[in-house]
N, C-alpha and C positions, 0 to 999 in steps of 0.2 A: 392495225385496225386505229380508226379514229378514235381519239382521247378528248372527252369533253374538257373545256377549259378549267372548270373548278377542280376536277381532278388532279390536271398537271401542275396546279398552281400549291396544292397540298404537298406537292414534292418538293417544292422550293426550299431552299435555306431560307432559316427567319432571320432576317436581320431588320430591325424597325427602322422607319422613317423619322428623323429628329429634326422637325420643321424645315421649311423650305429655304433654300440658300439660293445667293445670285451666282449663277457661272458666267467667267470671265475668261479670257485669252490673253496669254501672254507670250510674245514673240520670242521664239527659241532659237532659228536660223533661218538664212535667207540664200537667195541665189540658186534655186532648184528649177530645171524647167519639166513643168509636167509630171510632178509628183504624185505616184498612185500606190504606194505601199510604202510602210514604215515596221522595221521590225529591230529585235536586239539581238545579239550573238552570245548572250548570257555573261556580258561586260558590260560597262559603263557607258558604251557608245550607242548611236542610232544608225540603223543604215537603212537609206531613202531611194526607192526604187523610183528611177524617171522612164517615162512610158515609150521614150526613144531607144532606151537599150542599155542605159549607164545605171550602178548601183555608187551612191556616194555616201562617205561617212561624216556623220556628225560626232565630234569628241563631246565630253562631257561638259566642256566650259561653253558649248554652242557653237564651238570654231568648226568649220568645214576643210576635210582634208582636201588639199589643191587638184590630187591626182584620184580620179575615179577608183573605188574597189573593183569594179567591173566595168568592162565595155564591150557589150556584144552588140552594137549597133548594125555591125554587118549582117548580123543573123536574123534582125529582128525587123518585120514589115512595118512602116511608118506610115501606113495610108490609112485612115478611117479614125475614127474618134474612139472606138472601142477595142482597137488592137493594139500590138506592142509588148513591150515586157511588162507583165501585169503581177506577178506574184513571187514572193521570196519565203523561204523558210530554213533555218539552219539546223543541221543534225542535231540532236540531244547531246553527242559528244563531239561538237565543233571543237570544241578548246583542245581535242587531242589527234582527230583524224582530219581537221580543216574541210569538211563537207559542207556544201550548202547546196539549195534544190532553187529553180527558178522556173516560174510557168510564162511561156512566151509565146505570142504568134508569129509562126515563121513565115520566111517570105514567099511561100507558097501558099499563106492563108491559114495555114493548119495549127494545131496547138503542140506544143512540145513541152515535156516534164523533163529538164535535164538535172544533172549533178555537175556542179563544176567543184575545185580545189582552191582552196587558199594557198598562196604562194608560201614554198619552204622556207625562204630567208626572211620574207617582209609580209608580215601578219595583216598590213593594211591594204594588201593589193591580192589579189585572187589570180589565177592563172587562166587568162583566156582561152587558152590551146588545150584546157584539162576536162572539157566537155564530154560528159558521159550520158547519151539518150537513154532515157526512163521510159518512157512513156509518149505515145503521142496519137491523134485522133483527128479526123477531118471535120473541118469546120465550114457549112453548107453556105454560111452567109457572114458578111463581115461584122455582126454584131452579136451582142448577147454572148461573150467567149466565158463569163466567170472570171476565173483567172487566181485566186487567191488559193495558197497553200499555208499549211500549219501542222506541226505534229502536235499528236495527243498525249496525254499522260501514258497510253498505253505503249508509245514508241514509234506508232503506225504515221505513216503520212498521209493526211486528209486533203482533198483536192476538189475545186468548186470548178465546176462547169455549167455553162448557161445553154440553153435549149438549141443551140445554132444559130440563130435569130431570124430575121425577118421580123412580122408581126403576127402575134394570134399562134407561133409554134404551127405552122402550116403542115409540117411533119409529122406531128404529134410526137417530137422527140422527147419530151419531158415524161410522157407514159410509156415508150418503147423500153423495155428493159434489156433488148439486145444490142442497144448501142451505149454511149458515155455521156450525151449530151441531156443537159438539164437534170445533173445528179450530183452528189457527193460522194468523192469515190475514196477508199482506203487502201493503200499497198503496203508491203514491208519491204523497206528497202534495204535491209541489211542480211537478206538472205535473195538468192537468183534459183534460177531453174534453167533447164537447156535451153531453154528458147527466150527468156526474158531475164532483163536485169533488175527483176524485182519479183516479189513472189505475193499470193493471195494468202493474208490473215485466215487463219483455220476458223476464226470467230466470226468472220464476216458475214452478215445475216444470209446472203444468198448461196454460199457455198454448196455445191452438189445440185443446183436448180439448172436444168438445161435451158430454159426460159430465161435466166438472168445471168448478165454477165458479171462473172465472180467479183470484179473489181468494187461493184456498187454496194455503198453503204446506205444511202437513201436517194429516192428519187421524186420527180414530179414539182421540179424546180424550174423557173423560168429562167432568172438570171441571177445565181448567189454572188453577187461580186466581192462581198466581205462576209466571213464569219470567224470565230475566233472562241476559244474557251476561256472559261471562268479559271482562272487559277486556282482558286480555293476549294471549289466544288466539283470543278473539271465537265459542269454543264456545257453544252455545246449552244451557241448563239448565232443563227444565220437570219442576217436581214437581206429578203428577196425582192428584187426589183419587180414593179407590178407591169402590167400591160398599160391601160389606159383609165383605170380607176381608183387603185389602192396599191400602199408600198406595206410589203408584211414583213415581222420580228416573229421569228421562231425561236423556241426556247427548249431544249429537251435534255436531259440527263443522259448521260454516255451510255446506261444500263437501258433508259428506255430506246434511244436511238437505235442502238446494237440489234433491235428486233425488226430493223428494215422497214422504215416508215416511207410511206408515200404522201408527200405534200401537195398533191391534188393537181397541180398545173398540168394540163391546159384547162382540167374540169373546172376547176374552181380558180379563182382570183381573189385573193385573202379569203374571206368566208363566204364571198359571193359565187353562184354559177357563172362561168364565161361560154365554155363550150363542152356540152354534156352527151355529144358524140362519142359512142361505145365507152361511156363512162360506168362505173359501177357504183353499188350504194354509198352514198354521202358517209356512213361510218367507215369505210374503206380509208379514209383520208385523215392527214393530220392538219389541224388548224392552226394559224398563228396565234399567239397569246397577244399580240398588240399590231399597231400599224397606225396607218392613218391614211385618208382619202386624198385625191388629188386637187379636189375641188369641193367648196362647201366646210372646210377645215382649216380655216385661217388663210393665209395666203397660199396661192396655188403652188402645188408640189407635184414633183415627176419622176424621183429616183434617189433611192435610199442608200446611204453610206453607212455599213455597219460598224460598230465599233467594239468596246469591252465593257465589261463591268469591272467597276473601279475597286481595286484592292492593294491600292497604296495607303502611304501613311501622313503624308503632308496635308491632305485636306479630308479628315476623318469625317465630315457632313457628309461625302460623297459616298462614303461606304457601303457597296453593294447596288450602287446606281450603273444603269446599261446606257452607255452613250451611243447615239446616231446622228445622223445628220442627212438633209436634201439636199441634193445638187441645185435645183432650181428656185426653191424657196430660200436657200443659204441660212436656213436655222438649224442649228444645233438642238438635240432633245436628248432627254433621258426618261427611262423608266426607272419607277420606285416601288418596290414592294409594299403593299398594304397588308400587312400580316392578319389585322380584325378582320377585315372584309375578303383577304384571299384575292386582292386583284392587283394588277399592276397600274399606276396610275402615272399618265405619259405629261410630259411638261416639253415644251418648247420656245428656243429664246431666240431672240432674233440677232443675226451678225451680218458679216457681209466678205462672201468666198465662196469660193465653188468646192466645197467640201469632199475630197473624194478618197481618204483613207485617213483612220485612225491609226495609232500603234500606241504600244504599251512599254515601258521601257523595263530594267531589271528589277526594279523598284517597285513597278505596279504603276507608276505615273503616266498620264494618257496625255498623246501629242493628238493634232490635228493637221493635215494636209491642204492647202489650198493650191488647186489645179492652176488659176489664173495669175496668181502673184509670185507664183514658188515659195510662199513663205511655209513654214512650220511653227506651230503654235503649240504652247502646253497649255492645257485645262488648267483654271485655277479657281477658286473661292475665295471672292471678295469679301465677304463677311466672316471670314475666320476670325475668331475672337481669341483673347488671349487666353481663356479659360481651354478652348479646344486647341491653341497651339500649345499649351503646358500638356495636355493630354495626350498629344502625339507623342510626347518623350517617355510616354510609360514604357517598360518593357517586361516581359517575362521571360522565365527560365527556371530549370532545363526546360527545352521546348524542342524535341518531342521529351516527355516525363512520363514517371511510373507512379510513384507515391505523394511527393511534395512539390507543388509549384510555387514558386517565389514571384510575387509581383513587386517592380521595384518602381514607387510612383514618383521617384526623384524632386524635380521642381515643382510639380503638379501636386504633393504631399499635401494632403489636407486632413485634417482631425473631424471631418464633417460624416457624422455617422449615416447621414441620409443618401451617401453616395454607395450605390449597391453593384455588387460583382456578381455576373451570372453566367452560368455555364448552360449552354443550349447544344443538344446534339443536332445532325445536319439537317434533321426534318423540322428543326425549329422547337423542339418540344425542350423546356426548363427540366435542367438535371440536377441542378446544385444552384443556391442563391446564398450569397455570404453578403453581411454588412461590413462596411470599411471600419478598420479599427484604429486608424489614424496611424500606424507605424509606417516608416519609410517604404520598407521591405515587408510587405504583408505574406504569410507562409498560407496556404491554402491546401487541405488534405485531398488528393484527386485518388487516393488508393482503393476507393469502392467503385471508380468508372472503370467501365470495360474498355477495351482496347479499342481506338479508331480516331476520328477526327472530330471535333467539336469547335464551338464559336463561345470565346469568351467575351463579355461584353461589360464595360465599366461605365454606369450612368451617373452624371452627377445630377443634383436638385434642380438645375437649371436647364435640364435637356441635353448637356453636351454627351458625347458618347466615344470612347473608344474601343474598338475591336480588334479582335486578334484571334488567328488562327492558332488552336491547340491541338496537338497530338498526344495520344495516350498509348503506350506500348508496354 
C-alpha cells in the first residue's frame, strides 16, 4: 500500500544536519573508458566497470593495474548507449570463495546475470572462462536495462531491471508481475534448485502468489539505474530515471521493502499521474521521498544517477547525506534530513562531467565516475575545519559493547563541558545524554541499554559533530 511521506520520514535514522558545507571533487584515478560502476571487494581497492566489458582495479594509492581484472568484451554487446557490462557485486565471502557477479547485455541484446571466479593463483585477475550463468531475461528494446547489483545485509543478491525500453513503457512491464522487467529482484545465490543455479528466498514478498514471479522483491520501476544500501541502517535507496518530467529518489527500510512495494510506474512518474489505464487506487503505490523536475528546477535535467548515503569518517560534515547526480545538468546533489520538520532538504552543486556511477570504498568514502573523461573522483569537503579534523580522530571501544564504552578523544581532547555526548536509537529518539568530563578517555555506562544498534554523537559548542555506530549486545 502507499505510505504517506511524513510517515516514511518518521522511520528514518535521526542524524542532524550541522550547517551547509561546500562539496568538491578530488581527482583519484584516470584512464578509464566509459566507466559505469564502482565497487569494492572488502579490501582497500576499487573495481571500475567499463561499459565495453572490462573491469579494472584501482589500488589504494590511486594507481591502476595495467591488466584488467576481467575482460568479457566478446560476451557483451557494444551498440546502444544503455547496453554493455553494467553491474558488479562481490560475494560477501569473496575473500575465501573468490566469487563475484556481473550484469551485462549479451550479444543477443538480453540481460545476463552471471558468476565469475577470481584466479586461483593471482588475486588481481579473474578467470574469464569461469562464467556460471545465473539468471537471464529478454530485453524487448535497447534501452532501460537497469543493470545494478548489490548484496544486502541478508546475504541475498539484489538486481535492478528497467522496464524494457522504448518510451512510456508501451507493454506496461512495470506493472506486469509475471515478467522481470521494471523490478528489483532478490535471489539466493548460495542455494540451487534442480533447474536453477539460484533459489528464491522464502522471505520474498510474493512467494506462493501465482500471479507474481517469485524473484520479484519490488516492482513499478522505470529504469532504476543505480541503487544502494545504507551501511549503517540497511535502508534501501533507489534512484529511478524518469520519462520526460521527473527524476525520483526512493528510500525505504528493508523491513518495509520486504512487504512487496509497487513504485507506481507507468501509472505515475514521481508523484504525478502518467498513464492511468488499468491502474488501481493511488494508495496502492509507493511514492518517492525526493527528486527533481526536468525543467523549472534550475538547470535542465534528464537522468538521475543514484549514489550512497555517506558513512565515512574523513568528512564528518557529510554524515548521513545521500549523494546523487544528473547526467544532463552535470550537477551533483545531496539530500540532508531535517529531523525537526521531518523532511529531506535537497541541495545541488554545479560541476562538469557526465556522472554515471558513484562508488563506496571499504571505509565509506564516496567516489564518482565521469563517463566522458574516464576520470574517477573522490567527494571531498573543502570546508573541513581543524576542529572537524580533530573530531574525526575520536574512537570508541569496545564496539560492540555490553556495560562500559570508552570514548578516546585523543588529539581532540577538550575540557569544554559544553561538548555533549548523545546516544540515540535507530528511530532517532534520544536514549542517553552525557556531558564531557575533560578526560582523554571518558567511560560511559551502557549497561542500561537494550541490545541493538544505536548512534553515538559528539557535538561541540561550535556545531561540529562526530558520529559513530554503536552496537550493544
